[in-house]
C-alpha atoms as an extended CHARMM CRD file, in Angstrom:
* protein
*
       183  EXT
         1         1  MET       CA            -66.8810000000       53.4380000000      131.6100000000  PROA      1               0.0000000000
         2         2  LYS       CA            -64.3510000000       51.4370000000      133.6610000000  PROA      2               0.0000000000
         3         3  LYS       CA            -62.8770000000       50.0000000000      130.4610000000  PROA      3               0.0000000000
         4         4  ILE       CA            -62.1990000000       53.4680000000      129.0670000000  PROA      4               0.0000000000
         5         5  LEU       CA            -60.5800000000       54.5600000000      132.3380000000  PROA      5               0.0000000000
         6         6  VAL       CA            -58.3600000000       51.4580000000      132.4220000000  PROA      6               0.0000000000
         7         7  ILE       CA            -57.3560000000       51.9540000000      128.7710000000  PROA      7               0.0000000000
         8         8  ASN       CA            -56.4990000000       55.6210000000      129.4160000000  PROA      8               0.0000000000
         9         9  ILE       CA            -54.3820000000       54.7450000000      132.4410000000  PROA      9               0.0000000000
        10        10  PHE       CA            -52.6600000000       52.0260000000      130.4170000000  PROA      10              0.0000000000
        11        11  LEU       CA            -51.9140000000       54.4780000000      127.5500000000  PROA      11              0.0000000000
        12        12  ILE       CA            -50.6260000000       57.1570000000      129.9220000000  PROA      12              0.0000000000
        13        13  PHE       CA            -48.3630000000       54.6520000000      131.6550000000  PROA      13              0.0000000000
        14        14  PHE       CA            -46.8330000000       53.3430000000      128.4140000000  PROA      14              0.0000000000
        15        15  SER       CA            -46.4770000000       56.7850000000      126.8380000000  PROA      15              0.0000000000
        16        16  SER       CA            -44.5620000000       57.9870000000      129.9160000000  PROA      16              0.0000000000
        17        17  LEU       CA            -42.3190000000       54.9310000000      129.6400000000  PROA      17              0.0000000000
        18        18  ALA       CA            -41.7220000000       55.7330000000      125.9550000000  PROA      18              0.0000000000
        19        19  PHE       CA            -40.8630000000       59.3710000000      126.7900000000  PROA      19              0.0000000000
        20        20  ALA       CA            -38.4700000000       58.2440000000      129.5330000000  PROA      20              0.0000000000
        21        21  SER       CA            -36.7780000000       55.8740000000      127.0910000000  PROA      21              0.0000000000
        22        22  LEU       CA            -36.5240000000       58.6230000000      124.4700000000  PROA      22              0.0000000000
        23        23  LYS       CA            -34.9860000000       61.0020000000      127.0380000000  PROA      23              0.0000000000
        24        24  ASN       CA            -32.4820000000       58.3450000000      128.1080000000  PROA      24              0.0000000000
        25        25  ASN       CA            -31.4730000000       57.6780000000      124.4960000000  PROA      25              0.0000000000
        26        26  ILE       CA            -30.9910000000       61.3890000000      123.8080000000  PROA      26              0.0000000000
        27        27  VAL       CA            -28.9200000000       61.7820000000      126.9830000000  PROA      27              0.0000000000
        28        28  GLN       CA            -26.8130000000       58.7260000000      126.1860000000  PROA      28              0.0000000000
        29        29  ASN       CA            -26.1590000000       59.9190000000      122.6410000000  PROA      29              0.0000000000
        30        30  LEU       CA            -25.2320000000       63.4530000000      123.7470000000  PROA      30              0.0000000000
        31        31  GLU       CA            -22.9090000000       62.1410000000      126.4600000000  PROA      31              0.0000000000
        32        32  ASN       CA            -20.8360000000       60.4120000000      123.7490000000  PROA      32              0.0000000000
        33        33  ILE       CA            -20.3580000000       63.5350000000      121.6350000000  PROA      33              0.0000000000
        34        34  GLU       CA            -17.1030000000       65.4780000000      121.9280000000  PROA      34              0.0000000000
        35        35  ASN       CA            -17.6280000000       67.6150000000      118.8420000000  PROA      35              0.0000000000
        36        36  LEU       CA            -20.1310000000       68.2770000000      116.0660000000  PROA      36              0.0000000000
        37        37  SER       CA            -19.6110000000       69.5400000000      112.5210000000  PROA      37              0.0000000000
        38        38  PHE       CA            -22.6770000000       70.6720000000      110.6100000000  PROA      38              0.0000000000
        39        39  ASN       CA            -24.2750000000       72.9970000000      108.1120000000  PROA      39              0.0000000000
        40        40  PHE       CA            -26.7720000000       75.4590000000      109.5060000000  PROA      40              0.0000000000
        41        41  GLU       CA            -29.5970000000       77.7530000000      108.5930000000  PROA      41              0.0000000000
        42        42  GLN       CA            -30.1720000000       80.5170000000      111.0850000000  PROA      42              0.0000000000
        43        43  ASN       CA            -33.1590000000       82.8210000000      111.2540000000  PROA      43              0.0000000000
        44        44  ILE       CA            -32.7060000000       85.8670000000      113.4910000000  PROA      44              0.0000000000
        45        45  ASN       CA            -35.8360000000       88.0120000000      113.5780000000  PROA      45              0.0000000000
        46        46  GLY       CA            -36.6160000000       87.0480000000      109.9650000000  PROA      46              0.0000000000
        47        47  LYS       CA            -33.0820000000       87.4480000000      108.5450000000  PROA      47              0.0000000000
        48        48  ILE       CA            -31.8310000000       84.0790000000      107.2420000000  PROA      48              0.0000000000
        49        49  GLU       CA            -28.1430000000       83.1730000000      107.1000000000  PROA      49              0.0000000000
        50        50  THR       CA            -26.4490000000       79.8720000000      106.2530000000  PROA      50              0.0000000000
        51        51  GLY       CA            -23.0090000000       78.3770000000      106.7270000000  PROA      51              0.0000000000
        52        52  ASN       CA            -21.1640000000       75.6400000000      108.5610000000  PROA      52              0.0000000000
        53        53  CYS       CA            -19.9810000000       75.2120000000      112.1310000000  PROA      53              0.0000000000
        54        54  ILE       CA            -17.8900000000       73.0860000000      114.4060000000  PROA      54              0.0000000000
        55        55  ILE       CA            -18.7370000000       72.7710000000      118.0880000000  PROA      55              0.0000000000
        56        56  GLN       CA            -16.1360000000       71.3940000000      120.4820000000  PROA      56              0.0000000000
        57        57  TYR       CA            -17.5210000000       70.7390000000      123.9530000000  PROA      57              0.0000000000
        58        58  PRO       CA            -17.2620000000       72.5230000000      126.2650000000  PROA      58              0.0000000000
        59        59  LYS       CA            -18.1920000000       75.9500000000      124.9370000000  PROA      59              0.0000000000
        60        60  LYS       CA            -16.1280000000       76.2540000000      121.7590000000  PROA      60              0.0000000000
        61        61  ILE       CA            -17.5850000000       77.0350000000      118.3580000000  PROA      61              0.0000000000
        62        62  TYR       CA            -16.3450000000       78.1100000000      114.9530000000  PROA      62              0.0000000000
        63        63  CYS       CA            -18.8330000000       79.1360000000      112.2430000000  PROA      63              0.0000000000
        64        64  LYS       CA            -18.1760000000       80.3390000000      108.7240000000  PROA      64              0.0000000000
        65        65  TYR       CA            -21.1630000000       82.0320000000      107.1160000000  PROA      65              0.0000000000
        66        66  ASP       CA            -22.0250000000       81.7750000000      103.4160000000  PROA      66              0.0000000000
        67        67  LEU       CA            -21.9410000000       85.5130000000      102.9130000000  PROA      67              0.0000000000
        68        68  LYS       CA            -19.9910000000       87.8870000000      100.7440000000  PROA      68              0.0000000000
        69        69  ASN       CA            -18.8430000000       89.7840000000      103.8450000000  PROA      69              0.0000000000
        70        70  GLU       CA            -16.7840000000       86.7900000000      105.0750000000  PROA      70              0.0000000000
        71        71  LYS       CA            -18.5430000000       86.5770000000      108.4450000000  PROA      71              0.0000000000
        72        72  THR       CA            -17.1790000000       84.2280000000      111.0880000000  PROA      72              0.0000000000
        73        73  LEU       CA            -18.2660000000       83.4860000000      114.6400000000  PROA      73              0.0000000000
        74        74  VAL       CA            -15.7030000000       82.0750000000      117.0770000000  PROA      74              0.0000000000
        75        75  SER       CA            -15.7560000000       81.1830000000      120.7530000000  PROA      75              0.0000000000
        76        76  ASN       CA            -12.7530000000       79.9310000000      122.6870000000  PROA      76              0.0000000000
        77        77  GLY       CA            -14.9240000000       79.0630000000      125.6920000000  PROA      77              0.0000000000
        78        78  ARG       CA            -14.6380000000       82.4810000000      127.3320000000  PROA      78              0.0000000000
        79        79  SER       CA            -15.1210000000       85.0750000000      124.5820000000  PROA      79              0.0000000000
        80        80  LEU       CA            -17.3320000000       85.2320000000      121.5240000000  PROA      80              0.0000000000
        81        81  VAL       CA            -16.2810000000       87.1750000000      118.4330000000  PROA      81              0.0000000000
        82        82  ILE       CA            -18.3790000000       87.8740000000      115.3650000000  PROA      82              0.0000000000
        83        83  LYS       CA            -16.1790000000       89.2440000000      112.6150000000  PROA      83              0.0000000000
        84        84  SER       CA            -16.8450000000       90.2680000000      109.0290000000  PROA      84              0.0000000000
        85        85  LYS       CA            -15.1110000000       92.4720000000      106.4670000000  PROA      85              0.0000000000
        86        86  ASN       CA            -16.7060000000       95.5870000000      107.9180000000  PROA      86              0.0000000000
        87        87  SER       CA            -17.3920000000       94.8060000000      111.5670000000  PROA      87              0.0000000000
        88        88  TYR       CA            -15.9800000000       93.2180000000      114.6990000000  PROA      88              0.0000000000
        89        89  TYR       CA            -18.0210000000       92.3850000000      117.8070000000  PROA      89              0.0000000000
        90        90  HSD       CA            -16.5060000000       90.9320000000      120.9700000000  PROA      90              0.0000000000
        91        91  TYR       CA            -18.6880000000       89.6180000000      123.8180000000  PROA      91              0.0000000000
        92        92  PRO       CA            -18.0840000000       87.6980000000      127.0220000000  PROA      92              0.0000000000
        93        93  LEU       CA            -19.5490000000       84.2660000000      126.1650000000  PROA      93              0.0000000000
        94        94  LYS       CA            -21.3710000000       84.0950000000      129.5050000000  PROA      94              0.0000000000
        95        95  LYS       CA            -23.5470000000       87.0550000000      128.4310000000  PROA      95              0.0000000000
        96        96  THR       CA            -24.9410000000       85.1640000000      125.4100000000  PROA      96              0.0000000000
        97        97  PRO       CA            -27.3770000000       82.2560000000      124.9980000000  PROA      97              0.0000000000
        98        98  LEU       CA            -24.5570000000       80.3200000000      123.2740000000  PROA      98              0.0000000000
        99        99  ASN       CA            -22.9010000000       80.0080000000      126.6780000000  PROA      99              0.0000000000
       100       100  LEU       CA            -25.6930000000       77.6110000000      127.6250000000  PROA      100             0.0000000000
       101       101  ILE       CA            -26.1030000000       75.8930000000      124.2530000000  PROA      101             0.0000000000
       102       102  LEU       CA            -22.3680000000       75.1220000000      124.0810000000  PROA      102             0.0000000000
       103       103  ASP       CA            -22.3410000000       73.7000000000      127.6140000000  PROA      103             0.0000000000
       104       104  LYS       CA            -23.0750000000       69.9970000000      127.1420000000  PROA      104             0.0000000000
       105       105  ASN       CA            -23.3080000000       69.3120000000      130.8950000000  PROA      105             0.0000000000
       106       106  PHE       CA            -25.8400000000       72.1130000000      131.3220000000  PROA      106             0.0000000000
       107       107  ILE       CA            -27.9300000000       70.7230000000      128.4510000000  PROA      107             0.0000000000
       108       108  LEU       CA            -27.7320000000       67.1800000000      129.8330000000  PROA      108             0.0000000000
       109       109  ASN       CA            -28.9000000000       68.3360000000      133.2670000000  PROA      109             0.0000000000
       110       110  LYS       CA            -31.7500000000       70.3300000000      131.7450000000  PROA      110             0.0000000000
       111       111  ILE       CA            -32.8650000000       67.3990000000      129.5820000000  PROA      111             0.0000000000
       112       112  LYS       CA            -32.8720000000       65.1070000000      132.6170000000  PROA      112             0.0000000000
       113       113  THR       CA            -35.0520000000       67.5160000000      134.6130000000  PROA      113             0.0000000000
       114       114  SER       CA            -37.2640000000       68.9940000000      131.8600000000  PROA      114             0.0000000000
       115       115  LYS       CA            -40.4260000000       67.7220000000      130.2860000000  PROA      115             0.0000000000
       116       116  ILE       CA            -40.1400000000       66.3740000000      126.7730000000  PROA      116             0.0000000000
       117       117  LYS       CA            -42.5070000000       67.3820000000      124.0060000000  PROA      117             0.0000000000
       118       118  VAL       CA            -42.7290000000       65.2770000000      120.8470000000  PROA      118             0.0000000000
       119       119  ILE       CA            -43.8630000000       66.9390000000      117.6250000000  PROA      119             0.0000000000
       120       120  ASP       CA            -45.2390000000       64.9480000000      114.6510000000  PROA      120             0.0000000000
       121       121  ASP       CA            -43.5310000000       61.7650000000      115.9060000000  PROA      121             0.0000000000
       122       122  LYS       CA            -40.2780000000       63.2280000000      114.5070000000  PROA      122             0.0000000000
       123       123  TYR       CA            -38.8480000000       65.7620000000      116.9250000000  PROA      123             0.0000000000
       124       124  ALA       CA            -38.2510000000       65.9650000000      120.6610000000  PROA      124             0.0000000000
       125       125  ILE       CA            -38.1690000000       69.4380000000      122.1620000000  PROA      125             0.0000000000
       126       126  PHE       CA            -36.8690000000       70.5130000000      125.5510000000  PROA      126             0.0000000000
       127       127  LYS       CA            -37.7440000000       74.0040000000      126.7850000000  PROA      127             0.0000000000
       128       128  PHE       CA            -36.0850000000       75.8830000000      129.6170000000  PROA      128             0.0000000000
       129       129  GLU       CA            -35.1990000000       79.3440000000      130.8730000000  PROA      129             0.0000000000
       130       130  GLU       CA            -31.8920000000       80.3710000000      132.3560000000  PROA      130             0.0000000000
       131       131  ASN       CA            -30.3650000000       83.8010000000      133.0600000000  PROA      131             0.0000000000
       132       132  GLU       CA            -33.2190000000       85.5920000000      131.2550000000  PROA      132             0.0000000000
       133       133  ASN       CA            -32.7270000000       83.4200000000      128.1540000000  PROA      133             0.0000000000
       134       134  LYS       CA            -35.5110000000       81.2110000000      126.8150000000  PROA      134             0.0000000000
       135       135  ILE       CA            -34.0690000000       78.1610000000      125.0580000000  PROA      135             0.0000000000
       136       136  ASN       CA            -35.6380000000       75.3150000000      123.0950000000  PROA      136             0.0000000000
       137       137  ILE       CA            -33.4020000000       72.4750000000      121.9340000000  PROA      137             0.0000000000
       138       138  PHE       CA            -34.5890000000       70.1030000000      119.1910000000  PROA      138             0.0000000000
       139       139  PHE       CA            -33.6120000000       66.4520000000      118.6870000000  PROA      139             0.0000000000
       140       140  ASP       CA            -34.4820000000       63.9260000000      115.9960000000  PROA      140             0.0000000000
       141       141  ILE       CA            -36.2910000000       61.0230000000      117.6770000000  PROA      141             0.0000000000
       142       142  LYS       CA            -34.9720000000       58.4550000000      115.1940000000  PROA      142             0.0000000000
       143       143  ASP       CA            -31.2420000000       58.9490000000      115.7710000000  PROA      143             0.0000000000
       144       144  TYR       CA            -31.3850000000       61.1110000000      118.9510000000  PROA      144             0.0000000000
       145       145  GLN       CA            -29.2080000000       63.8060000000      117.3390000000  PROA      145             0.0000000000
       146       146  ILE       CA            -29.4570000000       67.4740000000      118.1610000000  PROA      146             0.0000000000
       147       147  ILE       CA            -30.9520000000       69.1640000000      115.1020000000  PROA      147             0.0000000000
       148       148  GLY       CA            -31.3010000000       72.7380000000      116.2650000000  PROA      148             0.0000000000
       149       149  TRP       CA            -32.1850000000       75.2930000000      118.8750000000  PROA      149             0.0000000000
       150       150  GLN       CA            -34.2200000000       78.4020000000      119.3840000000  PROA      150             0.0000000000
       151       151  THR       CA            -33.2910000000       81.2080000000      121.7320000000  PROA      151             0.0000000000
       152       152  GLU       CA            -34.8970000000       84.3750000000      122.8950000000  PROA      152             0.0000000000
       153       153  ASP       CA            -32.5450000000       86.7410000000      124.6670000000  PROA      153             0.0000000000
       154       154  LEU       CA            -33.3080000000       89.4470000000      127.1960000000  PROA      154             0.0000000000
       155       155  TYR       CA            -33.9100000000       91.9010000000      124.2980000000  PROA      155             0.0000000000
       156       156  GLN       CA            -36.5380000000       89.4780000000      122.8850000000  PROA      156             0.0000000000
       157       157  ASN       CA            -34.4580000000       88.7250000000      119.7900000000  PROA      157             0.0000000000
       158       158  LEU       CA            -35.6480000000       85.3920000000      118.4270000000  PROA      158             0.0000000000
       159       159  SER       CA            -32.9930000000       83.1800000000      116.8570000000  PROA      159             0.0000000000
       160       160  ILE       CA            -33.7390000000       79.7680000000      115.3340000000  PROA      160             0.0000000000
       161       161  THR       CA            -30.8840000000       77.5530000000      114.1480000000  PROA      161             0.0000000000
       162       162  TYR       CA            -31.4210000000       74.3550000000      112.1430000000  PROA      162             0.0000000000
       163       163  LEU       CA            -28.5860000000       71.8200000000      111.7640000000  PROA      163             0.0000000000
       164       164  SER       CA            -28.0280000000       69.4880000000      108.8000000000  PROA      164             0.0000000000
       165       165  SER       CA            -25.2800000000       67.1960000000      107.4660000000  PROA      165             0.0000000000
       166       166  ILE       CA            -24.2000000000       66.5300000000      111.0460000000  PROA      166             0.0000000000
       167       167  MET       CA            -20.9180000000       64.6970000000      111.6420000000  PROA      167             0.0000000000
       168       168  ILE       CA            -19.8890000000       63.5760000000      115.1090000000  PROA      168             0.0000000000
       169       169  ASN       CA            -16.4910000000       63.3030000000      116.7700000000  PROA      169             0.0000000000
       170       170  GLN       CA            -14.4670000000       64.2670000000      113.7240000000  PROA      170             0.0000000000
       171       171  LYS       CA            -10.7990000000       65.1510000000      113.9350000000  PROA      171             0.0000000000
       172       172  ILE       CA            -10.6450000000       68.9350000000      114.0940000000  PROA      172             0.0000000000
       173       173  LYS       CA             -7.9030000000       71.5190000000      114.2520000000  PROA      173             0.0000000000
       174       174  LYS       CA             -7.7750000000       73.0080000000      117.7510000000  PROA      174             0.0000000000
       175       175  ASN       CA             -6.4370000000       76.3600000000      116.5160000000  PROA      175             0.0000000000
       176       176  ILE       CA             -9.7360000000       77.2230000000      114.8000000000  PROA      176             0.0000000000
       177       177  PHE       CA            -11.1020000000       78.2720000000      118.1940000000  PROA      177             0.0000000000
       178       178  ILE       CA             -8.5740000000       81.0860000000      118.5840000000  PROA      178             0.0000000000
       179       179  VAL       CA            -10.5620000000       84.3000000000      118.8230000000  PROA      179             0.0000000000
       180       180  PRO       CA             -9.5990000000       86.6270000000      115.9270000000  PROA      180             0.0000000000
       181       181  MET       CA             -8.2800000000       90.0560000000      116.7500000000  PROA      181             0.0000000000
       182       182  GLN       CA             -9.7880000000       93.2570000000      115.4620000000  PROA      182             0.0000000000
       183       183  ASN       CA             -8.0540000000       94.5860000000      112.3210000000  PROA      183             0.0000000000
């Protein structure tokens, strides 16, 4: 009986050390990222859209969707615009979950203070709530890269975004983050 107890304590101790190391590696990797370019697949309440995005920390994003309606999403750090051929939506960024996801310092602080959950020895997930938004951020445990996020807003809209073909700290044009005007 004592052997089993000692083995369990030993396993708990070393697994918590492994989780702490994983957290530190994720934090260190994220701290070195100024921008990300990636392809995405986004599922919002069952509707799937794809495209590519560029994130420039802090709080800037440009996404071009693979749709016939020429949809783009742009944030300049203060405003968020979703524009297509037939529609134009303008939001204060701070009223959206992207305000938190695009804030690298916020994410770093949350990772440092949140529990880590590892799924299938492949993915690390951090869960937190802020300003009535529920957010899960996913990382690959092999290269410590962010690979997606899931949000639930105050209207209980579930949005899951998966990242692929990720490139880090690429040279990007700064003018892509200019919020488009309504036609």
